[in-house]
C-alpha positions as CSV (number, residue, x, y, z in Angstrom):
1,M,49.0,183.3,-4.8
2,C,51.8,181.4,-6.5
3,G,52.0,178.7,-9.2
4,I,53.8,175.4,-9.0
5,A,54.5,172.7,-11.6
6,G,56.9,169.9,-12.3
7,F,57.4,166.3,-13.3
8,W,59.4,163.2,-12.6
9,R,60.7,160.8,-15.2
10,D,62.2,157.6,-13.9
11,N,65.6,156.9,-15.5
12,S,65.5,160.1,-17.5
13,D,67.6,160.2,-20.6
14,Q,67.1,163.9,-21.1
15,S,69.7,166.6,-20.5
16,T,69.6,169.1,-17.7
17,D,68.8,171.9,-20.2
18,W,65.8,170.0,-21.4
19,L,64.5,169.3,-17.9
20,E,64.9,173.0,-17.0
21,K,63.4,174.3,-20.2
22,T,60.4,171.9,-19.9
23,A,59.8,172.9,-16.2
24,S,60.1,176.5,-17.1
25,T,57.6,176.1,-20.0
26,M,55.1,174.4,-17.7
27,V,55.3,176.9,-14.9
28,N,55.3,180.0,-17.2
29,T,51.7,179.1,-18.1
30,L,51.0,180.2,-14.5
31,V,52.5,183.7,-14.7
32,H,49.1,185.1,-13.7
33,R,49.5,183.3,-10.4
34,G,53.0,184.6,-9.8
35,P,54.2,187.6,-11.8
36,D,57.1,188.7,-9.5
37,D,59.7,185.9,-9.9
38,S,60.2,182.5,-11.4
39,G,62.6,179.6,-10.9
40,T,63.4,176.0,-11.7
41,W,65.4,173.2,-10.0
42,V,66.3,169.9,-11.6
43,D,68.2,166.7,-10.8
44,R,69.0,164.9,-14.0
45,A,70.2,161.8,-12.1
46,V,66.7,161.0,-11.0
47,G,64.7,162.9,-13.7
48,V,63.0,165.4,-11.3
49,A,62.2,168.9,-12.3
50,F,60.5,171.6,-10.2
51,G,59.1,175.0,-11.4
52,H,57.8,178.0,-9.5
53,R,56.1,181.3,-10.2
54,R,56.1,183.7,-7.3
55,L,53.8,186.3,-6.0
56,S,56.0,188.0,-3.4
57,I,54.2,188.7,-0.2
58,I,56.2,187.3,2.8
59,D,59.9,188.2,2.5
60,V,60.0,189.9,-1.0
61,S,63.8,189.6,-1.1
62,K,65.8,187.0,-3.0
63,A,65.9,185.0,0.2
64,G,62.3,183.9,-0.6
65,H,63.1,182.6,-4.1
66,Q,61.8,179.2,-5.0
67,P,62.3,176.4,-5.6
68,M,64.1,176.5,-2.3
69,I,66.6,174.1,-0.8
70,S,66.8,173.3,2.9
71,A,69.9,174.4,4.9
72,D,71.2,170.8,5.0
73,G,70.6,170.2,1.3
74,R,68.2,167.3,1.8
75,F,64.8,168.9,0.8
76,I,63.7,170.9,-2.2
77,I,60.3,172.6,-2.2
78,T,58.1,174.4,-4.6
79,Y,55.1,175.8,-2.7
80,N,52.0,177.9,-3.1
81,G,50.2,179.4,-0.1
82,E,50.8,180.8,3.3
83,I,51.6,179.2,6.7
84,Y,49.9,181.4,9.3
85,N,51.7,180.0,12.3
86,F,55.2,180.1,10.7
87,Q,56.5,182.7,13.2
88,K,55.6,180.4,16.1
89,L,57.2,177.4,14.4
90,R,60.3,179.5,13.6
91,Q,60.7,180.4,17.3
92,Q,60.5,176.8,18.3
93,L,63.1,175.8,15.7
94,E,65.4,178.6,16.7
95,K,65.4,177.3,20.3
96,K,66.4,173.9,18.9
97,G,69.4,175.5,17.1
98,H,68.1,176.2,13.6
99,R,69.3,179.4,11.9
100,F,67.5,181.3,9.1
101,R,68.9,183.5,6.4
102,G,65.6,185.1,5.4
103,H,62.1,185.7,6.8
104,S,59.9,183.5,4.5
105,D,57.5,180.9,5.7
106,T,59.0,178.6,3.0
107,E,62.3,178.5,4.8
108,V,60.5,177.7,8.0
109,M,58.7,174.8,6.3
110,L,62.0,173.3,5.1
111,A,63.5,173.6,8.6
112,S,60.4,171.9,10.0
113,F,60.7,169.0,7.6
114,V,64.4,168.6,8.6
115,H,63.5,168.6,12.3
116,W,60.1,166.9,12.6
117,G,59.7,165.0,9.3
118,V,57.2,165.5,6.5
119,E,54.2,163.6,7.9
120,S,54.4,165.4,11.3
121,C,54.8,168.8,9.7
122,V,51.6,168.9,7.7
123,K,49.7,168.4,10.9
124,K,51.6,171.4,12.5
125,F,51.1,173.7,9.5
126,N,48.1,176.1,10.0
127,G,47.4,177.7,6.6
128,M,46.5,177.3,3.0
129,F,49.0,175.5,0.9
130,A,49.9,173.1,-1.9
131,F,53.5,171.9,-2.3
132,A,55.8,169.4,-4.0
133,L,58.8,168.3,-1.9
134,W,61.7,166.3,-3.0
135,D,63.6,164.3,-0.4
136,R,67.1,163.7,-1.7
137,Q,68.0,161.3,1.0
138,N,65.1,158.9,0.5
139,R,64.6,159.7,-3.2
140,Q,61.0,160.4,-2.5
141,L,58.5,162.9,-3.8
142,W,55.8,164.3,-1.5
143,L,52.7,166.1,-2.6
144,A,50.4,167.8,-0.1
145,R,47.3,170.0,0.1
146,D,45.8,172.1,2.9
147,R,43.0,170.9,5.1
148,I,40.1,172.6,3.3
149,G,41.6,172.5,-0.2
150,E,41.9,176.3,-0.7
151,K,45.1,175.8,-2.8
152,P,44.7,173.5,-5.9
153,L,47.0,170.6,-6.9
154,Y,46.6,168.3,-9.8
155,Y,48.7,165.2,-10.5
156,G,48.9,162.1,-12.6
157,V,51.0,159.6,-14.5
158,Q,51.2,159.1,-18.2
159,N,53.8,157.1,-20.2
160,G,56.1,156.8,-17.3
161,T,56.1,160.5,-16.3
162,L,54.5,161.9,-13.2
163,F,53.1,165.4,-13.7
164,Y,51.8,167.9,-11.1
165,A,50.7,171.5,-11.2
166,S,48.5,174.2,-9.6
167,E,46.4,174.2,-12.9
168,L,45.8,171.8,-15.7
169,K,47.2,174.2,-18.3
170,A,50.7,173.7,-16.9
171,I,50.5,169.9,-17.3
172,R,49.2,170.4,-20.8
173,A,52.3,172.3,-21.6
174,H,54.5,169.2,-21.2
175,L,55.3,167.7,-24.6
176,D,54.8,164.2,-23.4
177,F,51.3,164.8,-22.0
178,R,48.4,163.7,-24.1
179,P,45.1,165.5,-23.1
180,I,42.6,162.6,-23.3
181,I,39.1,163.6,-22.1
182,N,37.7,161.7,-19.2
183,R,34.2,160.9,-20.4
184,D,32.9,160.2,-16.9
185,A,34.2,163.6,-15.7
186,L,32.7,165.3,-18.7
187,A,29.3,163.7,-17.9
188,S,29.6,164.9,-14.3
189,F,30.4,168.4,-15.6
190,L,27.4,168.5,-17.8
191,R,25.2,167.3,-15.0
192,F,26.6,169.3,-12.0
193,S,28.5,172.1,-13.8
194,Y,31.7,171.1,-12.2
195,V,34.0,168.0,-12.0
196,P,33.8,166.3,-8.6
197,A,37.1,165.5,-6.8
198,P,39.3,163.6,-7.1
199,H,38.6,163.5,-10.9
200,S,39.7,166.1,-13.5
201,I,38.6,166.6,-17.1
202,Y,41.6,164.6,-18.3
203,K,42.0,160.9,-18.0
204,G,44.6,159.9,-15.5
205,I,44.9,163.3,-13.9
206,K,43.5,163.7,-10.4
207,K,42.9,166.5,-7.9
208,L,44.8,165.8,-4.7
209,L,42.1,165.8,-2.1
210,P,42.0,168.4,0.7
211,G,43.9,167.4,3.8
212,H,45.8,164.7,2.0
213,L,49.5,163.8,1.7
214,L,51.0,161.6,-1.0
215,G,54.5,160.1,-0.8
216,L,56.0,158.5,-4.0
217,K,59.1,156.4,-4.3
218,S,59.1,156.4,-8.1
219,A,57.4,158.2,-11.0
220,T,55.1,155.2,-11.5
221,D,54.4,154.5,-7.9
222,S,50.8,153.5,-7.4
223,A,50.6,154.6,-3.7
224,K,47.4,156.3,-2.7
225,S,47.2,159.6,-0.9
226,Q,46.6,159.5,2.8
227,P,44.4,161.9,4.9
228,Y,46.3,163.7,7.6
229,W,43.2,165.7,8.6
230,S,39.4,165.5,8.1
231,L,36.5,167.6,9.2
232,D,34.5,164.5,10.1
233,R,37.2,163.4,12.5
234,V,37.3,166.8,14.1
235,M,33.5,166.8,14.6
236,Q,33.6,163.3,16.1
237,N,36.2,164.4,18.6
238,G,34.2,167.4,19.6
């Protein structure tokens, strides 16, 4: 188990130090998810900030540190989970000329994005995962969640800032976030003892649905997440 958190502010007027400090403050609320290591990555030019708390399981060396950058420098990822078939994917990528410096599934994910593209890769990944991925070339943010939704991921926009995190407490830690209670979600909680997806207890913050991928071209992009897998489709196909 690891913890991820971050944000995107279009046309950010904040310093690199502020972006790093804010990302660190957010993700450090998730230390219980990842006590072994932490890291941040920011790009002031586009107002993107990533944070990560690591529980070291696969490749406990520094080669597994996150956020991690792809070998070609295009993609940056902060990721929570485990890709069970990463060794098979690594073998395929090595045959195609990719070289690896460590032994983590995170590095294999990044090489996969470089080789096959994001939308194809989520269909190839067999595992439990939630990740945020920044594409420097296309200036696009991707958010994804595993097929069954074992790993959590919340996201939403408020006052021109897009927030995302493994847990709501990380989003609350951002100074620009205003925790306004979603009354409909509260009513659902009182009735069912939980908040049904895609809603959360906070207005404007959603749970990314299981088996969904969301690609955003700006912090205020209104694009909807798209399913890349569904149990109903599997059952229909036999």
